C-alpha positions as CSV (number, residue, x, y, z in Angstrom):
1,M,-4.4,12.3,-8.1
2,S,-2.2,9.5,-7.7
3,T,1.0,9.3,-5.8
4,L,2.6,8.1,-9.0
5,S,1.5,10.6,-11.2
6,R,4.0,12.4,-13.3
7,S,1.9,15.4,-13.7
8,R,1.4,16.4,-9.9
9,F,4.5,14.8,-8.2
10,G,7.2,14.8,-10.9
11,D,10.0,11.9,-11.3
12,S,11.6,12.3,-8.0
13,S,8.5,11.3,-6.3
14,L,8.1,8.5,-8.5
15,V,11.2,7.1,-7.3
16,V,10.4,7.6,-3.5
17,I,7.0,5.6,-3.7
18,A,8.3,3.0,-6.1
19,L,10.8,2.1,-3.7
20,L,8.4,1.6,-0.8
21,L,6.1,-0.6,-3.0
22,A,8.9,-2.5,-4.3
23,S,10.6,-3.2,-1.0
24,C,7.4,-4.7,0.1
25,G,8.6,-7.9,-1.6
26,D,12.4,-7.8,-1.0
27,R,13.7,-7.6,2.5
28,T,17.4,-7.4,0.8
29,S,17.2,-4.0,-0.6
30,T,16.3,-1.0,1.6
31,P,15.0,2.4,0.4
32,T,17.9,4.9,0.3
33,T,15.6,7.7,-0.7
34,A,13.7,10.3,1.6
35,T,12.3,8.2,4.0
36,D,12.6,7.3,7.7
37,T,10.8,5.9,10.7
38,A,9.3,7.1,13.9
39,A,8.4,5.4,17.2
40,P,6.1,2.5,17.0
41,L,2.4,3.7,16.9
42,A,0.2,0.7,16.0
43,A,-2.4,0.0,18.9
44,A,-2.5,-3.5,21.1
45,A,-5.4,-5.6,19.9
46,G,-8.4,-4.6,22.1
47,S,-6.9,-1.6,23.6
48,P,-8.2,2.1,23.0
49,R,-7.2,3.9,20.5
50,A,-5.5,7.1,21.4
51,M,-6.0,10.5,19.6
52,P,-3.1,10.6,17.0
53,A,-0.9,13.6,16.7
54,T,-0.5,13.6,13.2
55,A,-2.6,12.1,10.1
56,A,0.2,9.8,9.8
57,E,0.2,8.3,13.4
58,G,-3.5,8.2,12.7
59,L,-3.1,5.9,9.7
60,C,-1.0,3.6,11.8
61,Q,-3.7,3.2,14.2
62,L,-6.4,2.2,11.8
63,L,-4.9,-1.4,12.3
64,T,-3.8,-3.2,15.2
65,Q,-0.6,-5.1,15.1
66,S,-2.6,-8.5,16.0
67,E,-4.8,-7.9,13.0
68,V,-1.8,-7.3,10.7
69,A,0.1,-10.4,12.5
70,A,-3.0,-12.5,11.5
71,V,-2.1,-12.3,7.8
72,F,1.9,-11.8,8.3
73,P,3.0,-13.8,11.3
74,G,5.9,-12.0,13.2
75,T,4.5,-8.2,12.2
76,E,6.4,-5.6,14.0
77,A,4.3,-2.7,15.4
78,G,3.4,-0.1,12.6
79,V,5.6,2.9,12.2
80,V,5.1,6.1,10.4
81,D,7.1,6.5,7.0
82,H,7.7,9.9,6.1
83,I,7.1,10.0,2.4
84,R,8.2,13.4,1.3
85,V,5.2,13.8,-1.1
86,E,2.8,16.6,-0.3
87,G,-0.7,15.4,1.1
88,V,0.3,11.6,1.2
89,T,0.7,9.7,4.7
90,A,2.1,6.3,5.0
91,C,2.7,3.5,7.6
92,I,4.5,0.6,7.5
93,W,4.5,-2.8,9.1
94,N,7.7,-5.1,9.0
95,H,7.2,-8.9,9.1
96,P,9.8,-11.6,8.1
97,A,8.6,-11.8,4.4
98,G,8.6,-8.3,3.7
99,L,6.7,-5.0,4.4
100,F,2.8,-4.3,4.6
101,A,2.1,-0.7,3.8
102,L,-0.8,1.7,4.1
103,Q,-1.0,5.0,2.2
104,S,-3.3,7.8,1.9
105,W,-4.0,11.3,0.0
106,P,-7.0,13.2,-1.0
107,A,-9.4,11.9,-3.7
108,E,-9.1,13.3,-6.6
109,D,-9.1,10.9,-9.8
110,P,-11.1,7.6,-10.2
111,V,-9.9,4.6,-8.2
112,Q,-8.9,2.9,-11.4
113,D,-6.6,5.8,-12.1
114,E,-5.0,5.8,-8.7
115,L,-4.3,2.2,-8.9
116,K,-2.6,2.5,-12.4
117,G,-0.6,5.2,-11.1
118,A,0.3,2.8,-8.1
119,V,1.0,0.0,-10.1
120,Y,3.4,1.9,-12.5
121,A,6.4,1.0,-10.5
122,S,5.9,-2.9,-11.2
123,L,6.0,-2.4,-15.3
124,D,8.9,-2.2,-17.4
125,P,8.4,1.3,-19.3
126,S,10.2,-0.2,-22.1
127,K,7.7,-2.8,-23.0
128,S,4.2,-2.6,-24.1
129,T,2.4,-3.5,-21.0
130,D,-1.0,-2.1,-21.7
131,G,-3.7,-4.4,-20.6
132,L,-1.4,-6.7,-19.0
133,L,-2.4,-6.5,-15.4
134,H,-5.8,-7.3,-14.3
135,Y,-7.9,-5.0,-12.3
136,E,-10.2,-6.8,-9.9
137,T,-13.4,-5.3,-8.2
138,V,-13.0,-5.6,-4.3
139,T,-16.4,-5.2,-2.2
140,G,-16.6,-4.2,1.1
141,V,-13.6,-1.9,1.1
142,G,-14.5,2.1,1.4
143,D,-16.9,3.2,-1.0
144,E,-15.4,1.4,-4.0
145,A,-12.1,-0.8,-4.5
146,L,-10.0,-2.2,-6.9
147,A,-6.8,-4.5,-6.5
148,V,-4.2,-6.0,-8.7
149,V,-2.2,-9.2,-8.0
150,A,0.8,-10.3,-10.2
151,T,3.8,-12.2,-9.8
152,Q,7.3,-10.8,-11.4
153,D,7.5,-11.9,-15.0
154,D,10.4,-10.1,-16.6
155,K,9.5,-11.7,-20.1
156,L,6.3,-10.0,-20.0
157,G,7.3,-6.7,-18.5
158,I,6.2,-7.2,-14.9
159,V,9.4,-6.1,-13.1
160,A,8.3,-6.9,-9.3
161,D,5.8,-9.0,-7.5
162,T,2.6,-6.8,-7.1
163,A,-0.2,-7.0,-4.5
164,I,-2.0,-3.5,-4.3
165,L,-5.6,-2.5,-3.4
166,V,-6.6,1.0,-3.8
167,A,-9.9,2.1,-2.2
168,R,-11.9,5.6,-1.6
169,R,-13.6,6.2,1.5
170,G,-15.3,9.6,1.1
171,N,-13.0,12.3,0.1
172,K,-9.6,9.9,0.8
173,I,-7.8,7.5,-0.9
174,L,-6.5,4.2,0.6
175,L,-3.9,2.1,-0.7
176,V,-3.1,-1.0,0.8
177,S,0.0,-2.8,-0.4
178,A,2.1,-6.1,0.3
179,N,3.8,-7.4,-2.5
180,D,5.0,-10.7,-1.1
181,L,1.3,-11.7,-1.1
182,A,1.8,-12.0,-4.8
183,R,3.3,-15.4,-4.0
184,R,0.4,-16.9,-1.9
185,D,-2.4,-18.4,-3.8
186,H,-4.3,-15.6,-5.8
187,A,-7.6,-15.9,-4.1
188,Q,-6.1,-15.8,-0.7
189,A,-4.0,-12.7,-1.7
190,L,-7.0,-10.9,-2.8
191,A,-8.8,-11.9,0.5
192,A,-6.1,-10.6,2.7
193,L,-6.2,-7.3,0.8
194,Q,-9.8,-7.1,1.1
195,S,-9.9,-8.3,5.0
196,L,-7.2,-5.6,5.9
197,G,-8.4,-2.9,3.6
198,S,-11.8,-3.2,5.0
199,R,-11.1,-2.9,8.5
200,A,-8.5,0.0,7.8
201,A,-11.2,1.9,5.5
202,S,-14.1,1.4,8.0
203,R,-11.9,3.3,10.8
204,M,-10.9,6.3,8.7
205,Q,-12.0,9.7,10.0
């Protein structure tokens, strides 16, 4: 099920993950809910990938720092983000424009439903936003993938820049998010999500 599903996780978990996604496009606001980071874990470009001690550490090793830095210059090494939602692992890479994040959890719902849950935090619940975001098929990422790229528009009810890809590979979901991409050219933003998502999904165990 979606990491933003009310039925599975409840409203408190909505806040945790919504803050992580929102912070990807705003370095001035720091999540104050249950997240903290461990030591950097991303491997250097071309170096052997050590056996991860935890699933979250393994997630950080799906991409090298240089691969992320090719899209987001100045990227720091990936670090585990301890989201306290059962079954969800996460890794984040800080860069000057914001955050790049990977999340993973067991695949139970269709990819489109997972993506709808993931973009929940970007929409104003007080407005009619059905059909407002365009879900785009992305090829070459896992077994199937969809993405949303949209810039903030308070009048329409989009309350945050949003650039999220959700893919399924086997029995796992991979979420790729970097909301500052929404401020780039649309095609370039999709290409960046596709490139990083493809590399990460191909390395999932």
